[in-house]
N, C-alpha and C positions, 0 to 999 in steps of 0.2 A: 503494500502501500505507499501510494505518495501521498507529497502535500497535498497536493486536489483531489484526492479522493477525500483526505480525510478531510477538508474542507467541504465539497459539497456533504460531507457527513452532517457535518457541525451547520452547514446550515440549514438543510432540510429536519433538522430538530428544534432551530430557534423559529421556522416559522417564522423568516422576515421579510415583506416585501425585497421587491430589486432594488427602491433607493436603498431602503435603509443597513440592506448586504452589504452593498459600494461600500458604506465608509467602514465597515469593516473590512472583507477583502485588500481594498485601496489602504487599510494603517498598518507599517511598517513590525508593529511588535504584534501586530497578530499576523504576519506571515512568520515570524520566528514562532509564536504558538502553533501553527501549523505544523510549522519542522518538526517539533518539539515534541508535537501531543503522537504520531505514530511510538515511541521509547514511552514517553509516559500512560500508554493503555497498556505497557504490560504489569501495571504497579495495581494494588493498592490501597487502600488508607484503612489503620485500624489501629485504633482505641479501646487499651489493656486496662481493667478496672487492677489499680492494683492497693486501692484501699477503702475500704468503704467500712462504718461503722452509721445503723441509725440508718439506714437510707429504704425510704417508703416504696420507692420502686422496684424494691428488692437488687442491686447492683451488687454484685460478690465479687470480692479478690479473682480474677482469673479470668473475668468476664469480658468479650471481646465482643467492640460494637465497630461492624468492619462498611466503608466506604467504598465507593469504587473511587477511581481517582480524581475525578468531576467533585466529589465532596458529594454522594450522594447515597444515603442513606440505603444501601441495599438490606434491605426487609426482609427477605426469606433466608436468610442469614443471621438477622437479629435476632437476640433479647424478642419475648412478644412481648415486653412493656419497655420502654425507651424514656429515660427522663425528660420531657424538655427543661426543667433547671439546670441538666448538665450541657443539652445543645448548643446555647450562645458560646461558652468557654469554647468546648470542639470546633464551631463554625471559625474560630480566630486562629487554631493551630491548620485545620486543615486549609486554610489560605493561605498560610507559613509553606507547606506541604506544595498545593498548589502552581504558589509562585515558582518554587522551587523545578518544578517537573516541566512547567511552559514554559521556563527557560533553560531546559538544556542541566540542569543540578543535579547532584545525584538528593535524591529529596528528603535525607535522612538528613542533611546538615542543617535543620532546624536546631537549633542550639539547645530552649527550654520549652520542651514538649512535652511538658505535664503541664495539667492545670486542671481543677474543681470543678464541682457544683457547687452555685450559687447558699446552696442552706448554709450557714454557717458551722452549725453543730453545736447541742445540748448546752456547753459551754458558752458560749454565744449569744445567746435562746435562739438559738435554731433546734429541728431533730436532730440532723445527720451531717454526714457526711463524703464523696465520695471522691478518690484522687484520680485521674486513668491518666497512662500515659502514653501515644501515641507514636506509631510509624509506618513507613512505609513498608511492602512487601511485595516480591514477586507474583502477581494473580495464578 
């Protein structure tokens, strides 16, 4: 597959009008993305729960949250319940991994790859707390 085929797949997925698509297609940064997307498609992003206490959604140590390389939660490969209060902080990490992939860098060069949910735990007035470490792996 070449960068033109990748661009066609992305265009179909976005379902944009010709005028809108031309703004993307003519932008040099997206030319770089189209080229790097081929290699990036070999990866998936995995958030692994490394600490969990008092999680109402049942996230437990060792549990994995699986996303494709574009940041889509792969629902068939994930727990039945995924806490919405964990997702915003994971989104920040997913964006960092996505940036590395789309710029042709090693996705695992993200230095600060660990985050947690918004709940502060009972000592700080909350219920519990979950910590997740993100990495990219070949799918």
